[in-house]
C-alpha positions, -999 to 999 in steps of 0.1 A, spaced: 508 -341 259 505 -331 295 471 -328 311 479 -292 321 479 -283 283 448 -303 275 423 -283 295 433 -249 281 433 -263 246 398 -278 251 386 -245 267 399 -227 236 382 -251 212 349 -249 232 351 -211 231 356 -210 194 327 -234 188 304 -212 209 316 -181 190 310 -198 156 275 -209 168 266 -174 180 278 -158 147 257 -183 127 226 -176 149 231 -139 145 235 -142 107 204 -163 105 184 -138 126 196 -109 104 182 -126 73 145 -120 67 124 -151 73 90 -135 64 79 -115 34 51 -90 35 37 -73 4 34 -36 6 18 -10 -17 16 27 -20 -21 33 -15 -19 67 -32 -8 51 -65 -34 24 -63 -61 50 -56 -49 71 -85 -52 42 -109 -87 34 -96 -100 69 -98 -86 74 -134 -99 39 -146 -124 36 -173 -149 21 -148 -146 51 -125 -148 75 -153 -180 58 -165 -194 60 -130 -187 97 -128 -204 101 -162 -235 84 -149 -236 107 -119 -233 137 -141 -261 124 -163 -282 117 -133 -276 153 -121 -285 167 -154 -317 146 -155 -326 158 -120 -321 194 -131 -343 188 -162 -370 171 -141 -367 199 -115 -361 172 -88 -348 195 -61 -343 168 -35 -321 147 -59 -302 178 -71 -294 187 -34 -282 151 -27 -259 151 -57 -246 185 -50 -236 174 -15 -223 140 -25 -200 152 -53 -177 175 -32 -174 149 -4 -164 123 -29 -137 148 -41 -124 153 -5 -121 115 0 -104 111 -34 -79 138 -24 -72 122 10 -65 89 -8 -45 101 -38 -25 129 -21 -22 116 15 -25 83 32 -62 77 38 -72 41 36 -85 25 4 -103 -5 17 -133 1 -6 -109 0 -35 -89 -31 -25 -121 -49 -17 -129 -47 -54 -96 -65 -64 -93 -88 -33 -92 -120 -54 -65 -106 -77 -45 -94 -47 -45 -129 -33 -31 -142 -66 -4 -114 -67 5 -123 -30 8 -160 -37 29 -154 -68 51 -130 -49 56 -154 -20 43 -129 6 22 -138 37 3 -106 39 -4 -74 20 -6 -40 37 -3 -3 28 32 9 33 17 38 53 1 15 78 33 -2 90 45 17 121 71 -11 128 88 -38 108 111 -63 124 145 -71 110 134 -106 102 107 -93 78 113 -84 42 90 -63 21 80 -68 -15 66 -38 -33 33 -48 -50 22 -13 -59 25 -16 -97 10 -50 -99 -20 -38 -79 -24 -5 -98 -22 -23 -131 -54 -42 -122 -72 -10 -131 -57 -9 -166 -40 26 -162 -34 45 -195 0 59 -204 -7 93 -188 -17 76 -155 14 54 -156 35 86 -159 18 102 -130 22 70 -109 59 69 -117 63 105 -106 45 98 -73 73 75 -62 95 105 -54 68 125 -37 61 122 0 24 121 9 8 153 21 4 149 59 -33 140 65 -38 169 89 -26 193 62 -54 184 38 -86 204 38 -117 187 49 -139 215 35 -155 202 4 -162 238 -8 -125 245 -14 
């Protein structure tokens, strides 16, 4: 073979090798390397607020209110009458919109770690708190696993299922007036 044909052939082979390497690198970059667990905070909040533990807590508050009324404890009556509506506002912000639920997830933190480990994710975050997600990051939906930690009944499970198809109410569209 003449040397004049060797150089173009080598240049062609070198160019093909570079193209193949670039395609392999591009393919590798497009595949997610990291997995992050995400959850719909509205669904987890709903399961929490409808749980037997929360229902028992509300029952105790009602009993305390009735006792304060029976004892004519005006100070405690006023405190409870203020607290109740504000708790309702917070619950609505969390169940219907995207308000944070840190006080809820703190109660199940150890279980969340187990779910995360079993799912192979490196972090767990509300899907509403991710303004950016790189192409090399995959998400794993942990909503149901987290909500089930509160032992939702069948009716709650149906509501949770229907929430998947509903967008959250924009936070600024919710009333902050506890008297409404």
